[in-house]
N, C-alpha and C positions, 0 to 999 in steps of 0.2 A: 502492500499500500503506499504508494509517493504521498508525502505530506507535506503541505504548505500552508502558510497564515496571509490572509488576504488583506490587502490594504486596501480599504474603502474608498482612502482620499483620493484614487487615481482614477478617473473616469475615462469614457471614450469622447475624441475631437475628432473633428470633423478637417480634413486637411483637402488641398489644391491637388489635384489629378495629375499636374508636372511636374508640383514635389513632390518627396518623401520624409513628411513631417511628423515627429512622436513627441509623445509625453513620456517622461522620465520621471526615474524614482530620484529624487534629488538627495545627498545624505545631510544634507542642510536647512531643506526647506521642505514643507508638505505640498505647494501649491505643483501642478503640472510644469514643466518648461518644454516648450515647442521650438525645434528644428530644423532644420534642411539640409538636405543632402544632394549632391546632386555633380555630373560628370565633370564642373570645371572647376572643382577641388574649393571651393568658398569658403572664410577665413572660418575657422572653429567659434570666434566669437560674434562672427556679423550673425552667424546660421540659431545662436542659441538667444540672442538678442532678438532675434522674429517674433518671441513672446513678450509680453509686456513685464509679465511678472517675475523673468528674469532680473536677478541682482549678480553680476559678478562679486560683488562681497560678501557672498557667501561661500564663496572659495579661495582662500588668501591667502599668502605665503607664510607658508611652516619653515622656517627652518631649520633642517635635522629629521623631518618627517619626508622617508622617501619609498613614501608607500604608493600605490598607482590604487585609481579607486570611480568606477565604470558608474559613469550619470545617465549615460544614454546609448541608446543604438539609433540607426534610423536604416532604412533602407532607400537605395535611387531610381531614379527612373529607368537608369541600365542596368536593375537586377544587381546592383554590387550592395553590399552593408558596412555599414560606418558605423563606428565606435567614439564614445564621446568621452573622456576620461579628465581627472582631475587630480594633477600632479603637485601637493603639497610644495615640495621643493623650490617648484617653478625651472625657470631657466636658470637657477646659479647651478643644479649640476647637471640640465636639461636631459635626464634620466629618457628612453624611448624603451615602450613596451614592446613586448616580441611575440608571444601567441596570445588567446584567451579560447578560452573552454567553455563550450556549450556542446547542446544537443536541440535536434531540432524535434524531436521526441519527446513525449512526460511520461509518467506513470510509466509502464512497465515498457514501455516503447522507448525510455532514454535512453542512450546511446552516448556517450560523451567524447567528443573529437577536437584536438586540439588544433587551431586554425593559425598559420603564423599572422602577423599584423604588418603593415607597412604603413609609416611616419606620414601623413600631407602634409599638415601646418602644426602651429601651437602659437598661443596668444595670452602671456603671463603663464599662470597654474592649469591652464585650460590646454589640452590636446586632442587632436581631431587622426583617427588610425582608422586603416582602408582592412577589411579583411577578407587576404588572399586564398585564389583555390577554394571561393568560396560563391556560390550561385544563388540568388533567391529563389526561394519554392513556389510553381505557381500554386499551389494553392491556396484558397480562401482564406481559407484561417493558417497562421504559421504561428511556430512558438520557437523563440531564445530562450532556454532557460539557461543561464549563464552562469557557470559554478566559480572559475576564477580567471583572470588576469595576470602575467607572466613579464618580465624584465629581466635579463640577463645577471647574474650573483656580481657586484662587486668587490673586492676585495677589501677596498678600503671603506665601503660603507656598511656590509653585511657581515656579521660572524660566519666561525668554519662551523664545522660540523662534528669537530671533538677527536674523530677516531680519521680512520682512512678515507671516507668518500668524500667525494667533493659535490658541487651544489653548481650546477650549469646555467640554474633558470628560478628565480626566488618566485612563488607563487603568493600573490593577494583574495581574499575573499571576494565576490559579488552577491552571492545571492539571489539574483531577482530571474523571475520569470517574466521575461516582454512575452505580448500575445499578441499580432498583428493580425485583423480582419481587412478585407475587400469585400465590398457590398456594393453595389450599382456604380462600380468608379471610384468610391470612394473609400479610403485609408483612412484606420482609426486603430491605435496602440491602446495597449494595458500594461500594466505592471506590477507584479506580485511580488511578495519576499515568499521566493523558497528557500528551503533546506539544504543545507551541504553536510559534509563531513570532512571534520581536518584529519590531517596525520599528526600525531605526535612525538613521540619517539619511533626511531626507522632504521633502517641502517642496509645496504645493499650490497650484498657478494656473489659467491659462488663456491662450489666445493666441486674437488675429484676425483671422479674412481678411475680404477685402474683396468683395464681391459686386457689381461694376462697376467702374467707373472711378470718379476722382475726382469726379464730379459725382452720383455714387448716395448712397443713406442707410444701403442694407440692408449688414450684416455677417453673419458667422458666429464666434461663440464655440466653440472646442472648452478644454473642462476635464480639467484631467489632474491626476497625482498622483505627484511623482516619490518613489523612496526604495531602501531599500537594507533588508537584515535582519541576522540572527544568526545564519542560519543559512546555509552555500553552497545556491546553486542552478544547477544544469547546465540546467536548461532548463523556463523557466513556463510552465505548460500552461493555467491557470483561474485567476479572481481575480472575487472579490463586494467592491465598494464601495458603502458606504450613503451618502447624500448628502440634504439639507433642501435645493430650490427653492423659489425664489417670484419673481413678478414685480414689475419694479420701474418707474416712470416718476420721471425726473430732470428738472425743470425750472428755469430759470434764467432771470429779466427784469431788468429792472431797477428795476420795483416793487417785485415781489414776493421777490427774490432767490431763493436757491434753497430749492427744496423736494421732497422725495422722499414718492415713497406706493407703498404695496406691497400684495402680493394674498397672500392664504392660503401658507402654507409645506404643502410635502408632503414628507413622506420617503420615498425611492425606496432603493430596492438596484437597481444594474447588474450583472448576471451576464456577465461579459467571458472569453471564449478567442481562445488563440493563433490560430483561424484566422479570427476575425472581422476587418473592416477599414471603412475609410468613405473613398470615393474621390468626386470630381468640387465640391469643395467651394472655393467663393469665384472672384475674378475670378482665380486663377492657377491653377485648374482642380487641386488639391491632393488629397490622398489619404495616410493612412498606417494603421496596422494595430491594434489595440485595443491591444495590449500588446506595445510597443517595448524594445529593450535603449537603456543610455543616451546609447548613438554614436548608436543609431539613428537615436535623436529629438535629440540636438544636431548631427547632420551634415543633416538633413532642413528644419529652421527656420532663421529668422534670428531668434536671440533675445538679447534682452539681456544685455552685461554684468551685470548682476545676476542676471540669473533663471542666467546659467552660474555664478556665484559660490555660486548659492546653492544648485546642486544636485550641488556637488561629492560625492564619496562615495557616490550613487546608483547603482543600478546599473541598476534599470528603471522605465517607465514606463509607468502606465494609462490611457489616453484613454477614459473612462470616459462624457462626455455632450456632444451638441451641443447650442448654444442661439442663436436669432436676437439679432440686435442693431441698432437703429435708430436715426438719430437726423437733427435736420432744427434749422435755426437759418434766421433771418431777423424784420426786425422789431421789431428788440431783443430777441429772446428766443431760447431752443434747448429743444428736448425731446428726453429720450433715452428708450429705451424696450428693458428684455433681461431677463436672468434670473439672481438671485444665486444663489449656491451657496456655503454654509455647513454645516458640522457633517458635513465626510468622512474616513471612515476605513476602512479596511480589513477587512473580513471575514473571509475566506477563502482562501490561496492553494492552489492544487493544484500540483506540481512534479515533475522529476526531480532525484533527487542519489544520486550513486556506484551506480547502478542502478536505485535502488530509485524507487518514486513515494509521494507524500505527500500528505494534501489534508490540512490542519491550518488551526485555528480563529488568528485574528493579534491579537496583544495592538498595539493600536495606539490612540492619542489622538484624539479630534475637535477638526478644524483645520480652520481656511478660511484662503483666501488674500485678498487683496485686489485692490481694481476697478479696480486696470491691467494691461493686456496685456501675459504677458510676452515679448512679437514687438513690432518696431515694424511695424503692416499697413501704413503709407508710405513706406517705406522705398524698396520699389519705386518711387514715384513720388520719392523725394528722390535716389533716383542716378539716373533720368531726367534733372531739371533740372541735377541737378549736371553730369553729363555736355552739357548743352543749352548749360549756361549757359558750360562750358569750349568749346564751336566756336561760339558767338558771341565771347567774348570773345577769340580767336585768331585770329578774322574782322577784330575792331575792330580788335589790333595788328598784323596786317598791313596793312589800309587807312593806319594810322597810320603803320604805316615807309614804305608807297610814297608816300605824301603829302608828309613830310620827307625823304624819302631815295628819288627818282626811281628811283636805280639797283638799287635793289632788288627795283621791278618786271620789270629787267630777268633778275634772278638768278631771281625765281620764274618768270617763263615758261621759262629756261632749264632749270630744274629739272623742271615739269610736262613742256616736250620731251623731255627725258631719261627722266621715268616712263615715257612714253607710248612712245619707242622702245624701251626694255625691253619695256613688257607684249606689244608687236609682237612682238618676239623671244621672247616665250612661249609666246605663243598659239602661233605657226607652230610651235613646237618641241613642243608639244601637238598639233598637225593633225598633223605627221610621225609623231608616237608611234603614233597613233590609226591613220592612212593606212597607215603601214608593212607593218605585214601583211598588209590586202589586196592590194597590188600586187606583196609578194614572192609571195603564194600565184598570182598571175595569171600571173606571170612563170613561176614553174615548173610551171605548169599549161600553159606556153604558148598561151594567150590573149591 
């Protein structure tokens, strides 16, 4: 069940056919703001001032506030979509929005996609953008459920993650549902406050599984994102994750040093459900569910201590992608081939909470992990070698004692004989325990 809170302040308006005008949800005033967008890319302030109630003083310059706040969208007569944004830091930093996340379907049909934004112009703290690779639908009733807007992360303005993850795009909550209708050639807009879900603790990484003995070179990388949210979730049903993947080759040689080559990046969306699973991966023939609780994730994997610390506070894990990894070495050089996964963000979560089902857009930064596995793929080999070394050291110590102290051999042989005697009695007892019912039955039946 998709939930939203209706704001009755916003009502339908009448607009000129040749202009795409809109009513907006102002963050600072409850009165509707009418604006214009057309192919001439008019000035953002000129657009907004078409409404007599618009007051630029409601959008002041605030030093140190680097947020983005969507105040309006508008369709153009050429089926383009424009976004009007209040940026409190204004021309001081002159930040540029990069993406906007919205769905043209609502309720169970909601599917959130990130669209690139093209900067058009700005005036003081008001900015105008065009949504790229998007065309207004021909439907009489059109929805824009806007979840978040993004800008590039800035090391001089923004905090780091505190772990080995890096942030590419910083997100800001929008939470507005714009409804646009066309009736008898008249276009009208309404705006409602829609619910979102925000990611709090989070971590991106991957686990590596060997696909053979230690003499082999083929492995499988399982990419994941661990997270918690600002809302209670009783049961996570579905999740959409966007990411960018590109192949890489890393070569290291004594002559040329280290070199990296990459393939073309491709952005994809993984659509996950809690009924999906992956089986039979790697030498250990392991498997997992696409959607896991953090306890299931930790108990099923040999995570490094650093990874366990990084996912503290997370409640769910999305295992959204598997990629191949190969490595070869010899003659003073080594090569490895794999897939680099970056720009990972959760788009949508469908979940049960307090007896209701929610299908919401997610406010989540674009983040990337590093190139180091979050488990130890050779742990089983290390454990085996430790066991083997322990056995060999034990035998070596025993041999040393026997040579230096001949009586130790007599003691050792006595212990072996005692153990053998005990084993015989145990086996005899097991035999009587198994066979006695049969002999008792034969005695009772007179045979």
